[in-house]
C-alpha positions as CSV (number, residue, x, y, z in Angstrom):
1,X,80.7,59.2,136.0
2,X,81.7,62.5,137.6
3,X,83.9,64.8,135.4
4,X,86.1,67.4,137.0
5,X,86.4,71.0,135.7
6,X,89.8,70.2,134.3
7,X,88.4,67.3,132.3
8,X,85.7,69.5,130.9
9,X,88.2,72.2,129.9
10,X,90.5,69.5,128.2
11,X,87.6,68.0,126.3
12,X,86.5,71.5,125.1
13,X,89.9,72.4,123.8
14,X,89.5,70.9,120.3
15,X,86.1,72.7,120.0
16,X,87.7,76.0,121.1
17,X,90.6,75.6,118.6
18,X,88.1,74.6,115.9
19,X,86.1,77.7,116.7
20,X,89.2,79.9,116.6
21,X,90.3,78.3,113.3
22,X,86.8,78.9,111.9
23,X,86.7,82.5,113.1
24,X,90.2,83.1,111.6
25,X,89.2,81.6,108.3
26,X,86.0,83.6,108.2
27,X,88.0,86.8,108.9
28,X,90.5,85.9,106.1
29,X,87.6,85.2,103.7
30,X,85.9,88.5,104.6
31,X,89.3,90.3,104.2
32,X,89.8,88.6,100.8
33,X,86.7,90.4,99.6
34,X,88.7,93.6,99.8
35,X,91.8,93.5,97.7
36,X,94.2,96.4,97.6
37,X,94.4,97.6,94.0
38,X,98.0,98.8,94.2
39,X,98.3,98.6,90.4
40,X,95.3,100.9,89.9
41,X,95.7,103.2,93.0
42,X,96.8,106.8,92.6
43,X,95.5,107.1,89.1
44,X,95.5,110.6,87.6
45,X,91.9,111.1,86.6
46,X,92.7,114.6,85.3
47,X,95.0,113.3,82.6
48,X,93.8,113.5,78.9
49,X,91.6,110.7,77.7
50,X,92.5,109.1,74.3
51,X,90.1,106.9,72.5
52,X,89.8,104.7,69.4
53,X,86.8,102.8,68.1
54,X,85.3,101.4,64.9
55,X,82.5,104.0,65.1
56,X,82.1,107.3,66.9
57,X,78.9,109.2,67.2
58,X,78.8,112.7,68.9
59,X,75.4,113.5,70.4
60,X,76.1,117.1,71.2
61,X,72.6,118.0,72.5
62,X,72.7,115.1,74.9
63,X,76.3,115.9,75.8
64,X,77.6,112.5,75.1
65,X,79.8,110.5,72.7
66,X,79.0,106.9,71.8
67,X,81.9,104.8,70.8
68,X,81.2,101.3,69.4
69,X,83.3,98.4,68.0
70,X,86.6,97.5,69.6
71,X,86.6,100.5,71.9
72,X,90.0,101.3,73.4
73,X,90.2,104.2,75.9
74,X,93.5,105.2,77.6
75,X,94.0,107.7,80.3
76,X,97.6,108.0,81.5
77,X,98.5,104.3,82.1
78,X,94.9,103.1,82.7
79,X,93.3,101.3,79.8
80,X,89.7,100.4,79.3
81,X,88.5,98.1,76.4
82,X,84.9,97.3,75.6
83,X,82.5,96.6,72.8
84,X,80.6,99.9,73.4
85,X,81.0,103.0,75.6
86,X,79.0,106.1,76.2
87,X,81.1,109.1,77.4
88,X,79.0,111.8,79.2
89,X,80.5,115.2,79.5
90,X,79.7,118.7,80.5
91,X,80.5,121.8,78.5
92,X,80.8,125.0,80.5
93,X,83.4,126.6,78.4
94,X,85.6,123.6,78.3
95,X,84.6,120.0,77.9
96,X,84.9,117.9,81.1
97,X,84.2,114.1,81.1
98,X,81.9,113.2,83.9
99,X,81.3,109.5,83.3
100,X,82.1,106.6,81.0
101,X,79.6,103.7,80.7
102,X,81.1,100.6,79.1
103,X,79.4,97.4,78.0
104,X,80.4,94.1,76.3
105,X,83.4,92.3,77.6
106,X,84.9,95.3,79.6
107,X,88.5,95.0,80.5
108,X,90.4,97.5,82.7
109,X,94.2,97.3,83.0
110,X,96.9,99.3,84.8
111,X,100.2,98.0,85.8
112,X,100.1,94.3,86.7
113,X,96.5,94.4,87.6
114,X,93.5,93.7,85.4
115,X,89.7,93.6,86.0
116,X,87.0,92.4,83.7
117,X,83.2,92.4,83.8
118,X,80.1,92.7,81.6
119,X,79.5,96.3,82.4
120,X,81.6,99.2,83.9
121,X,81.0,102.7,85.0
122,X,84.0,105.1,85.4
123,X,82.7,108.0,87.5
124,X,85.2,110.9,87.1
125,X,83.6,113.0,89.8
126,X,84.1,110.3,92.5
127,X,87.2,108.7,90.9
128,X,85.6,105.3,91.1
129,X,85.2,102.4,88.6
130,X,82.3,100.0,89.3
131,X,82.1,96.8,87.3
132,X,79.2,94.3,87.4
133,X,78.4,90.9,85.9
134,X,80.9,88.1,85.9
135,X,83.6,90.2,87.5
136,X,87.2,89.0,87.8
137,X,90.1,90.9,89.4
138,X,93.6,89.6,88.7
139,X,96.9,90.6,90.1
140,X,100.2,88.6,90.2
141,X,98.4,85.3,90.0
142,X,95.9,86.2,92.7
143,X,92.2,86.1,91.6
144,X,88.9,87.4,92.9
145,X,85.6,86.6,91.2
146,X,82.1,87.9,92.0
147,X,79.2,89.8,90.8
148,X,80.3,93.4,91.5
149,X,83.6,95.2,91.8
150,X,84.2,98.7,93.1
151,X,87.7,100.2,92.6
152,X,88.4,103.5,94.4
153,X,91.2,105.0,92.3
154,X,92.2,107.4,95.0
155,X,92.7,104.9,97.9
156,X,93.4,101.8,95.8
157,X,90.8,99.8,97.7
158,X,89.0,97.2,95.6
159,X,85.8,95.6,97.0
160,X,84.2,92.5,95.5
161,X,80.9,91.1,96.4
162,X,78.7,88.4,95.1
163,X,75.8,90.6,94.1
164,X,75.5,92.1,90.6
165,X,74.1,95.6,90.0
166,X,70.5,94.4,89.6
167,X,70.4,92.5,92.9
168,X,70.7,89.2,91.2
169,X,73.4,86.8,92.3
170,X,76.6,87.0,90.5
171,X,79.7,84.8,90.6
172,X,78.9,81.3,91.9
173,X,75.5,81.5,93.7
174,X,76.1,85.1,94.8
175,X,79.4,84.3,96.5
176,X,82.9,85.7,96.1
177,X,85.5,83.1,95.0
178,X,89.2,83.3,94.3
179,X,92.7,82.1,94.8
180,X,95.5,83.7,96.7
181,X,99.0,82.3,96.0
182,X,101.2,81.6,99.0
183,X,104.9,82.1,98.7
184,X,107.2,79.3,99.8
185,X,109.1,80.1,103.0
186,X,112.8,80.2,102.4
187,X,115.0,78.8,105.2
């Protein structure tokens, strides 16, 4: 049976459309790993930091403050809650917070967006929050889950991947999972 070029092209069409669909799906999934953190973007990291905890220990020689038990930290409209935090600071005439390390059910909220994880580091010098371990990012019903979340507070870009900080797989088998809600089209 001799096939013409036209027959070969016609029989390959479903494969080509399948490949295009697969490539489109892969691009969507790859893009889903970067969720714009509009609720957290543009945060004023120079605003005063207010805190409350069951226990506060100032370690002046080490230039850090350890807060433990129901820790609640607020800066402008950004809120971080955790079981324990260590606030590292510098003291060159005036105290400047450099970093907050938080552990134990860490929750970060601003606007309609929330993120949670086992551990978080808020780097004031880079204006970046990094969360690891059972990470979940939520906004308006959309969800992203993984092992590691990086939130750039200047650009508002959030990046989720399946790896946790120690290189072990996070999320489900080291993969990013989630749900994006689709609006119904109005005629």
